[in-house]
Backbone as CSV, one residue per row, in Angstrom:
resi,resn,N_x,N_y,N_z,CA_x,CA_y,CA_z,C_x,C_y,C_z
1,UNK,132.227,75.140,72.901,131.391,75.386,71.963,130.066,73.575,72.176
2,UNK,129.265,72.706,71.406,129.583,72.114,70.859,128.893,71.853,69.627
3,UNK,129.556,71.244,69.420,129.702,69.917,68.056,128.931,68.994,67.525
4,UNK,128.711,68.089,66.656,128.083,67.096,65.954,128.901,66.876,65.749
5,UNK,130.042,66.032,65.298,131.277,65.603,63.462,130.922,63.778,63.053
6,UNK,130.068,64.088,62.263,130.397,62.638,61.428,131.956,62.073,61.872
7,UNK,131.439,60.346,61.946,132.407,59.700,62.528,133.577,59.506,61.124
8,UNK,132.854,58.964,59.834,133.017,58.726,59.050,134.096,59.568,58.503
9,UNK,134.210,60.828,58.088,134.065,61.933,57.361,135.085,62.622,57.994
10,UNK,134.816,62.383,58.626,135.303,64.266,60.102,135.017,65.170,59.920
11,UNK,133.558,65.220,58.660,132.417,67.028,58.852,132.299,67.321,59.829
12,UNK,131.819,68.070,60.476,130.753,68.728,60.656,129.621,68.356,60.255
13,UNK,128.867,68.159,61.179,127.314,67.735,61.158,126.324,69.318,61.147
14,UNK,127.145,69.689,62.554,126.028,70.577,62.726,126.235,71.159,64.361
15,UNK,126.230,72.697,64.751,126.644,73.268,65.746,125.670,73.293,67.389
16,UNK,125.442,72.823,68.154,124.781,72.839,68.906,124.296,74.155,69.976
17,UNK,125.630,74.694,69.914,125.966,75.719,70.433,126.758,76.571,70.459
18,UNK,127.339,77.527,69.788,128.207,78.707,69.211,129.407,78.718,70.072
19,UNK,130.872,78.468,69.577,131.505,78.776,70.210,131.198,80.839,71.332
20,UNK,130.987,81.610,70.446,130.432,83.158,71.482,129.649,82.667,72.661
21,UNK,129.015,81.600,72.699,127.942,81.506,73.733,129.265,81.204,75.335
22,UNK,129.923,81.235,74.785,130.781,81.133,76.318,131.069,80.045,77.320
23,UNK,130.241,78.664,77.127,129.960,77.788,77.768,131.194,77.507,78.127
24,UNK,130.907,76.566,79.825,132.196,75.712,80.199,131.549,74.193,80.294
25,UNK,132.007,73.827,79.014,131.684,72.393,78.897,132.324,71.270,79.511
26,UNK,132.462,70.780,80.664,132.608,70.098,81.367,132.210,68.494,81.346
27,UNK,131.156,68.276,80.719,130.792,66.395,80.905,130.110,66.280,79.549
28,UNK,130.036,65.768,78.108,128.980,65.329,77.528,128.458,63.659,77.053
29,UNK,127.020,63.572,77.073,126.423,62.189,77.577,125.864,61.515,76.432
30,UNK,126.257,60.877,76.008,124.825,60.168,74.470,123.929,59.490,75.651
31,UNK,122.607,60.042,75.600,121.626,58.327,75.676,121.825,57.602,74.722
32,UNK,121.241,56.606,75.843,120.827,55.290,74.895,120.245,55.220,73.043
33,UNK,120.995,54.596,72.442,120.644,54.502,71.402,121.148,56.408,70.960
34,UNK,121.580,57.211,70.774,121.751,58.560,70.735,120.811,58.978,70.129
35,UNK,119.874,59.048,70.279,118.922,60.114,70.419,119.340,61.431,70.784
36,UNK,119.634,61.634,72.480,119.789,62.410,72.849,121.262,62.291,73.129
37,UNK,122.023,64.014,72.922,123.308,64.643,74.145,122.507,65.418,75.409
38,UNK,123.334,65.050,76.241,123.534,65.670,77.204,124.375,66.836,77.571
39,UNK,124.948,68.467,78.420,126.295,68.633,78.352,126.403,69.043,79.649
40,UNK,127.068,69.629,80.533,127.620,69.690,82.298,128.154,70.381,81.666
41,UNK,128.211,71.470,82.785,128.565,72.441,83.453,128.222,73.841,83.734
42,UNK,128.576,74.909,83.549,129.052,76.288,83.267,127.757,76.747,82.250
43,UNK,126.846,76.427,81.782,125.987,76.519,80.079,125.082,78.358,79.817
44,UNK,125.891,78.540,79.953,124.312,80.352,80.329,123.358,80.626,81.323
45,UNK,122.575,80.312,80.558,120.865,80.968,81.153,120.235,80.023,80.930
46,UNK,118.563,80.208,81.613,117.425,79.059,81.014,116.914,80.416,80.689
47,UNK,116.183,79.735,79.764,114.785,81.631,79.294,114.366,82.540,80.870
48,UNK,114.497,81.566,81.732,113.798,82.772,82.671,115.249,83.568,83.729
49,UNK,115.959,82.767,82.878,117.020,83.861,83.471,118.720,83.655,85.005
50,UNK,117.863,82.487,84.522,118.421,81.190,86.552,119.644,80.437,85.360
51,UNK,121.070,79.704,86.471,122.281,79.839,85.487,121.736,78.335,85.020
52,UNK,122.208,77.297,83.935,122.611,76.703,83.444,123.203,75.092,84.067
53,UNK,123.294,74.110,83.715,124.672,73.581,84.280,124.228,72.583,83.704
54,UNK,122.639,71.918,82.585,123.277,70.884,82.184,121.657,71.481,81.326
55,UNK,122.044,70.657,79.913,121.414,70.642,78.198,121.528,69.775,77.741
56,UNK,120.244,69.431,77.310,120.062,68.576,76.480,119.811,68.482,74.931
57,UNK,119.889,67.796,73.575,119.902,68.605,72.334,119.350,67.335,71.375
58,UNK,118.493,66.727,70.516,117.615,66.015,69.999,118.804,66.159,69.056
59,UNK,119.556,64.293,68.469,120.602,64.282,67.483,120.660,64.635,66.278
60,UNK,119.043,63.494,66.084,119.130,64.336,64.484,118.231,65.872,64.452
61,UNK,117.954,65.967,64.535,117.976,67.635,64.646,118.625,68.816,64.395
62,UNK,118.951,69.043,65.630,120.405,69.406,66.538,118.764,70.436,67.797
63,UNK,117.567,69.837,67.514,117.023,71.183,68.381,117.232,70.893,69.707
64,UNK,116.671,71.945,70.364,117.318,71.587,72.249,115.966,71.624,72.816
65,UNK,116.844,70.289,74.102,116.016,69.776,74.429,115.334,71.247,75.748
66,UNK,115.532,69.895,76.943,115.606,70.884,78.361,117.795,71.440,79.081
67,UNK,116.691,72.977,79.869,118.110,73.242,80.221,118.191,73.295,81.487
68,UNK,118.194,72.183,82.724,118.144,72.478,83.778,119.158,73.808,84.696
69,UNK,118.056,74.157,85.792,118.967,75.241,86.727,120.134,74.237,87.536
70,UNK,120.705,75.352,87.690,121.330,74.652,88.510,123.349,75.390,88.127
71,UNK,123.039,76.099,89.505,124.181,76.937,90.249,125.657,77.031,89.877
72,UNK,125.969,76.176,89.714,128.114,75.587,89.714,128.444,74.714,89.835
73,UNK,129.668,73.399,89.539,129.946,72.566,89.981,130.009,71.822,89.239
74,UNK,128.725,70.957,88.426,128.643,70.191,87.865,129.411,69.732,86.397
75,UNK,130.147,68.511,86.986,131.564,67.805,86.228,130.995,66.837,85.208
76,UNK,129.902,65.391,85.933,129.948,64.562,84.966,128.477,64.842,84.829
77,UNK,128.116,63.533,83.943,127.114,63.545,83.794,126.790,61.478,83.569
78,UNK,125.492,61.927,83.976,124.976,59.645,82.879,123.639,58.943,82.711
79,UNK,123.896,59.258,82.153,122.153,58.522,81.671,122.011,57.022,81.797
80,UNK,121.204,56.796,82.287,120.481,55.998,82.821,119.995,55.107,81.920
81,UNK,120.360,53.498,81.945,120.696,52.689,80.331,119.545,52.169,79.680
82,UNK,117.564,53.218,79.976,117.219,53.009,79.613,116.508,54.396,79.495
83,UNK,117.052,55.055,79.672,116.808,56.609,79.336,115.898,57.149,79.777
84,UNK,115.410,56.548,80.557,114.294,57.374,81.729,114.998,58.797,82.403
85,UNK,116.166,58.587,83.059,117.248,59.863,83.866,118.339,60.173,83.757
86,UNK,118.833,60.708,83.859,120.378,61.756,83.909,120.810,62.233,84.928
87,UNK,121.840,61.301,85.513,122.135,61.591,86.710,123.678,62.658,86.453
88,UNK,124.106,63.971,87.491,124.246,64.773,87.368,125.681,64.479,88.321
89,UNK,127.414,64.989,88.109,127.812,64.810,89.193,128.441,65.798,89.574
90,UNK,128.016,66.951,90.973,129.185,68.375,91.547,129.691,68.132,92.886
91,UNK,130.735,68.883,92.222,132.174,68.870,93.358,131.640,69.762,94.319
92,UNK,130.961,69.989,94.396,129.764,70.618,95.911,128.928,69.914,96.504
């Protein structure tokens, strides 16, 4: 599962990916400015049935962004300081 919580109150703000999705999330990274969140791992399938290794969401409204095809082994993410690129590290 991927969820956002209010840091001040501890209350859950929203679910981005439900626990029943069965994803294996290995890393999360906020974009500079905090307007996007990326997850790496084994994250289900893209709309065309390919394995998703990276997914992004809009933090303000929780809308899904991109799903990037990657077979397996993604373990770490890092945004470029200007937020224009996202790097992913794989164990393969």
